[in-house]
PATORDO-785664 format. One record per residue (C-alpha): residue in one letter; x, y, z; residue number from 1. Coordinates in Angstrom, 2 decimals. Layout:
// residues N
A | X | Y | Z | NUM
...
This chain:
// residues 209
M | 0.00 | 0.00 | 0.00 | 1
K | 1.55 | 3.27 | -1.14 | 2
I | 0.71 | 6.34 | 0.91 | 3
A | 2.67 | 9.12 | -0.81 | 4
N | 4.99 | 9.99 | -3.70 | 5
I | 8.55 | 11.27 | -3.35 | 6
V | 10.12 | 12.63 | -6.56 | 7
S | 13.89 | 12.76 | -6.21 | 8
T | 16.94 | 12.24 | -8.40 | 9
S | 19.03 | 11.39 | -5.32 | 10
N | 18.66 | 8.45 | -2.94 | 11
I | 16.17 | 8.82 | -0.08 | 12
S | 15.64 | 6.18 | 2.59 | 13
L | 11.98 | 5.77 | 3.49 | 14
P | 9.68 | 2.76 | 4.03 | 15
E | 8.47 | 0.95 | 0.93 | 16
Q | 5.02 | 2.47 | 1.45 | 17
F | 6.44 | 5.62 | -0.14 | 18
N | 6.49 | 5.60 | -3.94 | 19
I | 10.00 | 7.00 | -4.52 | 20
V | 10.56 | 7.89 | -8.18 | 21
S | 12.97 | 10.05 | -10.18 | 22
S | 10.36 | 11.39 | -12.60 | 23
I | 7.03 | 13.07 | -11.90 | 24
D | 5.61 | 10.95 | -14.73 | 25
D | 5.90 | 7.92 | -12.44 | 26
I | 3.91 | 9.23 | -9.49 | 27
I | 0.67 | 7.59 | -8.38 | 28
D | -2.18 | 9.99 | -9.00 | 29
N | -4.12 | 11.44 | -6.06 | 30
L | -1.42 | 10.71 | -3.48 | 31
P | 0.37 | 13.49 | -1.58 | 32
T | 3.60 | 14.26 | -3.45 | 33
L | 6.89 | 15.80 | -2.34 | 34
I | 9.40 | 16.97 | -4.94 | 35
V | 13.01 | 17.07 | -3.71 | 36
G | 15.50 | 19.56 | -5.12 | 37
Y | 15.32 | 23.22 | -6.14 | 38
D | 16.50 | 22.64 | -9.73 | 39
L | 14.04 | 19.79 | -10.29 | 40
T | 11.17 | 21.82 | -8.85 | 41
K | 12.11 | 24.86 | -10.92 | 42
K | 12.24 | 22.72 | -14.06 | 43
L | 8.76 | 21.36 | -13.41 | 44
F | 7.13 | 24.56 | -12.10 | 45
K | 8.53 | 27.80 | -13.45 | 46
D | 6.61 | 30.14 | -11.14 | 47
F | 6.55 | 28.27 | -7.82 | 48
D | 7.00 | 30.26 | -4.59 | 49
I | 10.43 | 29.41 | -3.20 | 50
L | 9.31 | 30.51 | 0.30 | 51
N | 6.29 | 28.19 | 0.35 | 52
R | 6.49 | 24.41 | 0.78 | 53
E | 3.15 | 24.00 | -0.99 | 54
I | 3.13 | 24.30 | -4.78 | 55
K | -0.56 | 23.47 | -4.96 | 56
P | -2.92 | 21.28 | -2.90 | 57
N | -1.36 | 17.86 | -2.27 | 58
L | 1.89 | 18.85 | -3.99 | 59
Y | 4.96 | 20.09 | -2.06 | 60
W | 8.67 | 20.69 | -2.55 | 61
T | 11.87 | 20.85 | -0.54 | 62
V | 15.59 | 21.21 | -1.14 | 63
K | 18.01 | 18.33 | -1.49 | 64
K | 20.01 | 17.18 | 1.51 | 65
T | 23.16 | 18.45 | -0.25 | 66
E | 21.56 | 21.89 | -0.70 | 67
D | 20.51 | 22.34 | 2.93 | 68
R | 20.60 | 19.30 | 5.20 | 69
D | 18.62 | 20.86 | 8.06 | 70
K | 15.85 | 22.25 | 5.86 | 71
F | 15.60 | 18.96 | 3.96 | 72
Q | 15.19 | 16.98 | 7.19 | 73
D | 12.75 | 19.49 | 8.67 | 74
D | 10.60 | 19.46 | 5.54 | 75
L | 10.71 | 15.67 | 5.27 | 76
N | 9.56 | 15.37 | 8.90 | 77
W | 6.88 | 17.99 | 8.28 | 78
F | 5.63 | 16.09 | 5.23 | 79
Q | 5.42 | 12.80 | 7.13 | 80
H | 3.70 | 14.47 | 10.11 | 81
K | 1.12 | 16.00 | 7.77 | 82
L | 0.71 | 12.74 | 5.88 | 83
Y | 0.09 | 10.48 | 8.89 | 84
N | -2.26 | 12.94 | 10.53 | 85
E | -4.29 | 13.20 | 7.34 | 86
L | -4.39 | 9.41 | 7.09 | 87
I | -5.84 | 8.98 | 10.57 | 88
T | -8.56 | 11.57 | 9.95 | 89
N | -10.18 | 8.93 | 7.73 | 90
V | -10.17 | 6.39 | 10.58 | 91
K | -13.21 | 6.46 | 12.87 | 92
Y | -12.77 | 5.50 | 16.54 | 93
I | -15.68 | 3.79 | 18.29 | 94
I | -15.50 | 2.99 | 21.99 | 95
I | -17.49 | 0.00 | 23.25 | 96
D | -19.11 | 1.04 | 26.52 | 97
P | -21.73 | -1.37 | 27.92 | 98
I | -22.53 | 1.10 | 30.71 | 99
Q | -23.28 | 4.15 | 28.55 | 100
Q | -24.54 | 2.33 | 25.45 | 101
N | -27.80 | 0.39 | 25.30 | 102
K | -28.05 | -3.28 | 24.28 | 103
K | -29.24 | -2.39 | 20.78 | 104
T | -26.16 | -0.22 | 20.16 | 105
I | -23.79 | -2.85 | 21.59 | 106
K | -25.35 | -5.56 | 19.40 | 107
K | -25.03 | -3.34 | 16.33 | 108
I | -21.33 | -2.71 | 17.08 | 109
I | -20.63 | -6.42 | 17.65 | 110
N | -22.41 | -7.37 | 14.41 | 111
K | -20.32 | -4.80 | 12.56 | 112
I | -17.09 | -6.21 | 13.99 | 113
Y | -18.04 | -9.75 | 12.98 | 114
S | -18.79 | -8.54 | 9.44 | 115
L | -15.25 | -7.18 | 8.95 | 116
N | -12.37 | -8.86 | 7.15 | 117
N | -8.62 | -8.78 | 7.83 | 118
I | -9.01 | -7.66 | 11.44 | 119
I | -5.89 | -6.42 | 13.25 | 120
S | -6.08 | -6.11 | 17.03 | 121
Y | -3.69 | -4.60 | 19.54 | 122
E | -3.72 | -5.09 | 23.32 | 123
K | -2.04 | -2.57 | 25.61 | 124
N | -2.71 | -1.45 | 29.20 | 125
N | -6.01 | -3.36 | 29.49 | 126
M | -7.30 | -1.90 | 26.25 | 127
I | -7.84 | -3.79 | 23.01 | 128
Y | -8.04 | -1.85 | 19.76 | 129
I | -9.69 | -3.66 | 16.86 | 130
Y | -8.99 | -2.28 | 13.37 | 131
S | -10.46 | -2.97 | 9.95 | 132
D | -11.89 | -0.96 | 7.07 | 133
N | -10.93 | 2.45 | 8.52 | 134
L | -12.67 | 1.65 | 11.81 | 135
I | -11.06 | 1.22 | 15.23 | 136
F | -13.12 | -0.25 | 18.07 | 137
G | -11.87 | 0.31 | 21.62 | 138
V | -12.51 | -2.39 | 24.22 | 139
D | -11.80 | -1.42 | 27.85 | 140
L | -11.04 | -4.67 | 29.68 | 141
N | -11.12 | -2.97 | 33.09 | 142
L | -14.62 | -1.72 | 32.40 | 143
L | -15.80 | -5.15 | 31.27 | 144
K | -14.27 | -6.74 | 34.37 | 145
Y | -15.96 | -4.13 | 36.57 | 146
I | -19.42 | -5.10 | 35.31 | 147
G | -18.73 | -8.79 | 35.75 | 148
I | -17.80 | -9.91 | 32.23 | 149
N | -15.16 | -12.62 | 31.85 | 150
I | -12.39 | -10.72 | 30.09 | 151
N | -10.46 | -13.88 | 29.22 | 152
K | -13.40 | -15.06 | 27.15 | 153
I | -13.64 | -11.64 | 25.48 | 154
K | -9.94 | -11.65 | 24.63 | 155
Q | -10.19 | -15.14 | 23.18 | 156
K | -13.16 | -14.17 | 21.03 | 157
I | -11.26 | -11.17 | 19.70 | 158
K | -8.20 | -13.33 | 19.00 | 159
N | -10.40 | -15.82 | 17.15 | 160
I | -11.69 | -13.20 | 14.72 | 161
S | -8.37 | -11.38 | 14.32 | 162
N | -5.98 | -12.06 | 11.48 | 163
T | -3.26 | -10.43 | 13.56 | 164
Y | -3.23 | -9.97 | 17.34 | 165
L | -0.48 | -7.72 | 18.68 | 166
I | 0.53 | -7.35 | 22.33 | 167
G | 3.02 | -5.19 | 24.20 | 168
N | 5.73 | -2.58 | 23.91 | 169
D | 7.79 | -4.19 | 21.15 | 170
I | 5.17 | -3.14 | 18.61 | 171
I | 5.31 | 0.45 | 19.85 | 172
S | 9.10 | 0.40 | 19.52 | 173
Q | 8.77 | -0.83 | 15.95 | 174
Y | 6.50 | 2.08 | 15.02 | 175
K | 7.95 | 4.64 | 17.44 | 176
Q | 8.81 | 7.21 | 14.77 | 177
Y | 5.39 | 7.05 | 13.16 | 178
I | 3.51 | 7.08 | 16.46 | 179
E | 5.36 | 10.27 | 17.35 | 180
Y | 3.94 | 11.91 | 14.22 | 181
I | 0.43 | 11.29 | 15.60 | 182
N | 1.07 | 12.38 | 19.20 | 183
N | 1.89 | 8.87 | 20.48 | 184
N | -1.73 | 7.78 | 20.17 | 185
V | -1.37 | 4.01 | 20.53 | 186
K | -4.90 | 3.21 | 19.40 | 187
Y | -3.64 | 3.70 | 15.84 | 188
I | -1.04 | 0.92 | 16.16 | 189
P | -3.20 | -1.65 | 14.31 | 190
F | -3.84 | 0.91 | 11.56 | 191
L | -0.10 | 1.51 | 11.18 | 192
Y | 0.43 | -2.24 | 11.10 | 193
F | -2.10 | -2.43 | 8.27 | 194
I | -0.23 | 0.25 | 6.32 | 195
F | 3.23 | -1.24 | 6.84 | 196
N | 2.42 | -4.92 | 6.40 | 197
K | 0.74 | -7.04 | 3.81 | 198
V | -2.20 | -8.47 | 5.74 | 199
E | -3.00 | -11.97 | 4.57 | 200
D | -6.19 | -13.94 | 5.00 | 201
K | -4.86 | -16.18 | 7.74 | 202
L | -4.42 | -16.10 | 11.50 | 203
N | -1.12 | -14.52 | 12.45 | 204
F | -0.60 | -14.04 | 16.20 | 205
F | 2.29 | -12.09 | 17.71 | 206
Y | 2.49 | -12.42 | 21.50 | 207
K | 4.77 | -9.75 | 22.89 | 208
T | 5.34 | -8.78 | 26.50 | 209
């Protein structure tokens, strides 16, 4: 899954989710695009504003690392911060609260979860976040335990419907840089996993402590 284009005639090290190309003809349409290098940008856009990162909506530029290392790194970080925050705006978070929500609402949420494919779940600090199809469902295990629900049974049911079940701090370490771009909001861990991994139609459990 590609999430953005980088147009650069010099080498840039970024995850494979970035479509890094040397020609603007090879970009993927409708993805945010960053052009690297003053000369390249000037060649493509005669009248661009050198003081403005944005050339036009969804299209940006920066200097090469050899032209100004600090500005290049600052702009690259800015681009990624903007990119990841725009990505998560399309993800809806739904908390499951059997105290505040009525039985009809709870049943509707559960039915929706069971209808999803390629579910990725993440357990951290007595919360389980269930992701699929731009939806994240939050399950508070402490709350369920408080009202007398067997949380071990709940966890097992979630594991049974999950293609991937992630637990613990190792996953956060793996995505530390990207989590920082979205204010360390761990509920988006399964969404990041979806972006950075090819999710297959099979059970794939990772038990981390």
